[in-house]
C-alpha positions in Angstrom: 51.2 99.2 99.5 53.5 99.6 96.5 57.3 99.0 96.4 58.2 102.6 97.0 56.0 102.9 100.1 57.3 99.6 101.5 60.9 100.7 101.2 60.1 104.2 102.4 59.1 102.7 105.8 62.3 100.5 105.8 64.5 103.6 105.0 62.9 105.5 108.0 63.3 102.5 110.2 67.0 102.1 109.5 67.6 105.9 109.7 68.8 106.1 106.1 69.2 109.3 104.1 70.2 109.9 100.5 73.0 112.3 99.7 73.2 113.9 96.2 76.4 116.0 95.5 75.9 118.1 92.4 77.9 120.5 90.3 76.4 121.9 87.1 74.2 118.9 86.4 71.0 120.9 85.9 69.9 118.7 83.0 69.6 115.6 85.1 69.4 116.8 88.8 65.6 117.4 88.8 64.8 113.9 87.6 67.2 112.3 90.0 65.7 114.1 93.0 62.2 113.2 91.8 63.0 109.6 91.4 64.7 109.4 94.9 61.7 111.2 96.4 59.5 108.3 95.4 61.3 106.2 98.0 62.1 108.8 100.7 62.1 112.5 101.6 65.3 112.0 103.6 67.4 113.8 101.0 70.4 116.0 101.3 71.6 117.8 98.2 75.0 119.5 98.3 75.3 122.3 95.6 79.0 122.4 95.1 79.3 125.9 93.6 77.1 125.3 90.6 76.8 128.2 88.1 73.9 126.8 85.9 70.2 126.5 86.8 70.8 124.2 89.8 69.4 126.7 92.4 66.2 127.1 90.5 65.7 123.3 90.2 66.4 122.9 94.0 63.7 125.5 94.7 61.1 123.1 93.3 61.8 120.6 96.1 61.1 122.4 99.4 61.1 119.3 101.5 64.8 118.3 100.9 67.7 119.6 102.9 70.1 121.7 100.8 73.7 122.8 101.5 75.0 125.4 99.0 78.2 127.4 98.7 79.4 129.7 95.9 82.9 128.2 95.1 83.2 124.8 93.5 85.6 122.8 95.8 85.2 119.2 94.6 83.0 116.1 94.9 85.0 114.8 97.9 84.3 118.0 99.9 80.6 117.9 98.9 80.4 114.3 100.1 82.2 115.2 103.4 79.8 118.1 104.0 76.8 115.8 103.2 78.0 113.0 105.5 78.6 115.5 108.4 75.1 117.0 107.9 73.6 113.5 107.9 75.1 112.8 111.3 73.8 116.1 112.6 70.3 115.2 111.5 70.4 111.9 113.3 70.8 109.5 110.4 72.7 106.2 110.9 73.3 105.4 107.2 73.7 107.4 104.0 73.3 106.4 100.4 75.3 108.5 98.0 74.1 108.8 94.4 75.6 110.9 91.6 73.5 113.6 90.0 74.6 113.1 86.4 72.0 110.4 85.6 74.5 107.5 85.7 72.7 105.9 88.6 69.1 104.9 89.0 67.0 105.5 92.1 65.2 102.2 91.4 68.3 100.4 92.8 67.8 101.9 96.3 65.9 98.8 97.4 69.0 96.7 96.6 71.0 98.6 99.2 68.2 98.4 101.8 67.9 94.6 101.3 71.6 94.2 101.7 71.6 96.4 104.8 69.0 94.2 106.5 71.3 91.2 106.2 74.3 92.8 107.9 75.3 92.7 111.5 78.4 94.8 111.4 79.3 98.3 110.1 79.7 97.9 106.3 80.1 100.1 103.3 77.9 98.8 100.5 79.1 99.6 97.0 76.9 99.6 94.0 78.9 97.5 91.5 78.3 98.5 87.9 78.4 96.3 84.8 81.6 97.8 83.3 81.6 95.4 80.3 78.9 97.4 78.4 79.9 98.8 75.1 78.7 102.3 76.2 81.3 102.5 79.0 83.9 105.1 78.0 87.5 103.8 77.7 88.9 106.1 80.4 86.2 104.8 82.8 87.0 101.2 82.1 90.7 101.9 82.6 90.1 103.9 85.8 87.9 101.1 87.1 90.6 98.4 86.7 93.3 100.8 88.0 91.4 101.6 91.1 90.4 98.0 91.9 94.1 96.9 91.5 95.5 99.5 93.9 92.7 98.9 96.4 93.7 95.2 96.5 97.3 96.2 97.1 96.5 98.6 99.9 93.9 96.5 101.7 94.1 92.9 100.5 90.4 93.0 99.6 88.9 92.2 96.2 86.3 94.7 95.4 84.5 94.7 92.0 83.9 98.5 91.6 85.9 100.8 93.9 85.1 103.8 91.7 81.3 103.6 91.9 79.8 106.6 93.6 76.6 104.8 94.4 77.2 103.6 97.9 75.7 103.1 101.4 77.9 104.4 104.3 77.6 103.6 108.0 77.8 107.1 109.4 78.9 106.6 113.0 82.3 105.0 112.3 83.0 107.5 109.5 82.2 110.4 111.7 85.2 109.5 113.9 87.6 109.8 111.0 89.3 112.9 109.7 89.7 112.9 105.9 92.2 114.9 103.9 91.0 114.8 100.3 88.5 117.1 98.6 88.0 115.9 95.1 87.3 112.6 93.3 90.1 110.8 95.3 88.0 111.1 98.4 86.0 108.0 97.3 89.3 106.1 97.3 90.5 107.5 100.6 87.3 106.7 102.4 87.2 103.1 101.2 90.9 102.3 102.0 90.9 103.9 105.4 87.6 102.4 106.3 89.0 98.9 105.4 92.0 99.6 107.5 89.6 100.4 110.4 88.0 97.0 110.0 84.8 98.3 108.3 83.6 95.7 105.8 83.2 96.3 102.1 80.3 94.6 100.3 79.2 94.9 96.7 75.6 94.8 95.3 74.8 94.9 91.6 73.3 98.1 90.2 72.4 99.5 86.8 74.4 102.1 85.1 73.8 104.5 82.2 76.5 106.3 80.2 75.0 109.0 78.0 76.4 109.4 74.4 79.7 111.2 74.3 78.2 114.3 72.6 75.7 114.8 75.5 77.7 113.4 78.4 78.6 115.9 81.2 81.7 115.0 83.1 83.8 117.1 85.4 86.6 114.6 85.7 89.8 116.2 84.5 91.9 113.3 83.2 95.4 114.8 83.8 94.8 116.7 87.1 92.4 114.3 88.7 94.3 111.2 87.7 97.5 112.7 89.0 95.9 113.5 92.4 94.5 109.9 92.5 98.0 108.5 91.7 99.6 110.6 94.4 97.0 109.4 97.0 97.5 105.8 96.0 101.3 106.1 96.3 100.8 107.5 99.8 98.4 104.8 100.8 100.7 102.1 99.5 103.5 103.4 101.7 101.3 103.5 104.7 99.9 100.1 104.0 103.3 98.4 103.8 105.1 100.4 106.4 102.4 100.4 109.1 99.0 98.7 108.3 100.3 95.3 107.1 102.8 94.9 110.0 100.2 96.1 112.4 97.7 93.6 111.2 100.2 90.8 111.2 101.2 91.3 114.8 97.5 91.6 115.8 96.7 88.3 114.1 99.5 86.3 115.5 97.9 86.4 118.9 94.6 85.0 117.5 94.0 81.3 117.6 92.0 81.4 114.4 94.9 83.0 112.5 97.1 80.0 113.2 94.3 77.5 112.5 93.7 79.1 109.1 97.4 79.1 108.2 97.6 75.4 109.2 94.5 74.3 107.4 95.0 76.4 104.2 98.7 75.9 103.7 100.2 73.1 105.7 97.3 70.7 105.1 96.8 71.8 101.5 96.6 68.4 99.7 97.4 69.9 96.3 100.9 70.9 97.4 103.7 68.3 98.0 105.1 68.0 101.6 108.5 68.6 100.1 107.5 72.1 98.9 106.0 73.0 102.3 109.2 71.8 104.1 111.4 73.7 101.6 109.2 76.8 102.1 109.8 76.6 105.9 113.5 76.0 105.4 113.9 78.9 103.0 111.8 81.2 105.2 114.0 80.5 108.2 117.2 80.9 106.1 116.0 84.3 104.8 115.0 85.4 108.3 118.5 84.9 109.6 120.8 85.9 106.7 122.5 89.3 107.4 120.4 91.6 105.1 118.4 93.4 107.8 115.6 95.5 106.3 115.5 93.5 103.1 114.9 90.0 104.4 111.2 89.9 103.9 111.2 91.6 100.5 113.9 89.2 99.2 112.1 86.2 100.7 108.8 87.1 98.9 110.5 87.7 95.6 112.6 84.5 95.7 109.7 82.4 96.9 107.7 83.5 93.8 110.8 82.7 91.6 111.3 79.3 93.1 107.5 78.5 93.2 107.4 78.0 97.0 104.5 78.5 99.3 104.7 82.3 99.9 102.6 82.4 103.1 104.7 79.7 104.7 107.9 81.5 103.6 106.7 84.8 105.1 105.6 83.1 108.4 109.0 81.3 108.7 111.0 84.4 107.9 109.6 86.1 111.0 112.0 84.0 113.1 113.9 87.3 113.5 111.0 89.3 115.1 112.2 91.7 117.9 111.9 89.2 120.8 114.1 86.7 119.0 116.8 89.2 117.8 119.1 88.8 120.8 119.0 85.0 120.5 119.6 85.1 116.7 122.6 87.5 117.1 124.0 85.5 120.0 123.8 82.2 118.1 125.3 83.9 115.0 128.3 84.9 117.0 128.6 81.4 118.5 128.5 79.9 115.0 131.1 82.5 113.9 133.5 81.1 116.4 134.0 78.2 114.1 135.6 80.5 111.5 137.4 83.2 113.6 139.5 81.0 115.9 141.5 83.2 118.3 140.0 86.4 116.8 136.5 85.4 117.9 134.5 87.7 120.1 132.9 85.8 123.0 129.7 87.1 124.5 127.0 86.0 126.9 123.3 85.8 126.0 121.6 88.9 127.3 118.5 90.9 126.6 120.8 93.9 125.9 122.1 92.3 122.7 120.8 94.3 119.8 121.7 95.4 116.3 124.5 97.6 117.7 126.2 94.5 118.9 126.9 93.4 115.4 129.6 96.1 115.0 131.8 94.3 117.6 133.1 91.9 115.0 131.2 92.3 111.7 133.1 89.5 109.9 132.3 87.0 112.7 128.7 88.0 112.7 128.4 87.6 108.9 130.1 84.2 108.7 128.2 83.1 111.8 124.8 84.2 110.7 125.2 82.5 107.3 126.2 79.3 109.1 123.4 79.6 111.5 120.9 80.3 108.6 121.9 77.1 106.8 121.9 74.9 110.0 118.5 76.3 111.2 117.0 75.9 107.7 118.1 72.3 107.6 116.7 71.6 111.1 113.4 73.3 110.6 112.9 72.0 107.1 113.6 68.4 108.2 111.4 68.7 111.2 108.5 70.1 109.1 108.8 67.3 106.5 108.8 64.6 109.2 105.9 66.3 111.1 103.8 66.5 107.9 104.4 62.8 107.2 103.6 61.8 110.8 100.7 64.1 111.6 99.1 64.5 108.1 95.3 64.4 108.3 94.0 61.0 107.1 91.3 61.1 104.4 87.8 60.5 105.9 86.2 57.2 104.9 82.9 57.4 103.1 79.8 56.6 105.2 
């Protein structure tokens, strides 16, 4: 049994198909299909409104599944149609490969080998070597640009978020509704899958860029880059306004989250205890000062400026999370009594205390919250410093 036959059996066993979107790539499409056919006949080709010899080439391969439509809509739409058809045909995974000759079917086994090591739903990305001299400048820039924004939006380091050579788990993707139709779909599907908890794993693959004079590219630098930039802007807003706060509040109820914070940041031997204590003190201070809505942003910026532990600062700044707000406002007014004398507003601690309460005596609240912020910062900072000295993990003795 040769390599192709061995992997053909594995592909069938794991219910994998290969999706090939194409638009006016008649020069390379036939060879791509032939090379993929050596590994599997589970092939879906989406003819995205081609006007060249694509239909004649597809007629040579009667065993493949073909989806054709007259009007060119975009690669994202073609991929969405292919993924939907793959689910309808009963497949569980789909490998997508471009039809312009950039990718090689010989790398299909790399995806199957990786798939066999996984236990969870995972998108496997074929990471290209983008350091080759043949890589066009715009592709190199787009590669770095995409990786950067993917990290901002998800917190995940991925080596090649622009690669179209991927393996998708079909069932979780089938539950999602996508909005993009062109090249930006490959960004949308990665980011939103990561937000859903689907893992992203890279595998190394080969890449070929034809000489400039023979290269066929349908990427429109201005229009497509603008669409991608608009999508990234939208995704960044969603990430910071919803996804990251959601993930934070989900994690705070997990024991492992606190253990990791403690081990990685409070027990970090490379950082002085004084810096950790100052980070706690500064975070508490920023969580109480009366700049509602800007506390966390300012805390992060200033922690970078002062070279503090950003994670500890962010954690400590959450002293003003919603359940604590009534207590913080109440104590702020109590501290403000020291400054207002007979003009002070006196209140009782109640769960009805909220942001609207601040308007009762704004001056008292501002003076009091600043006073409370300083006192609480000193208390929490001192307690942290003492606790680190007392409970610091002793170095293990050699056996």
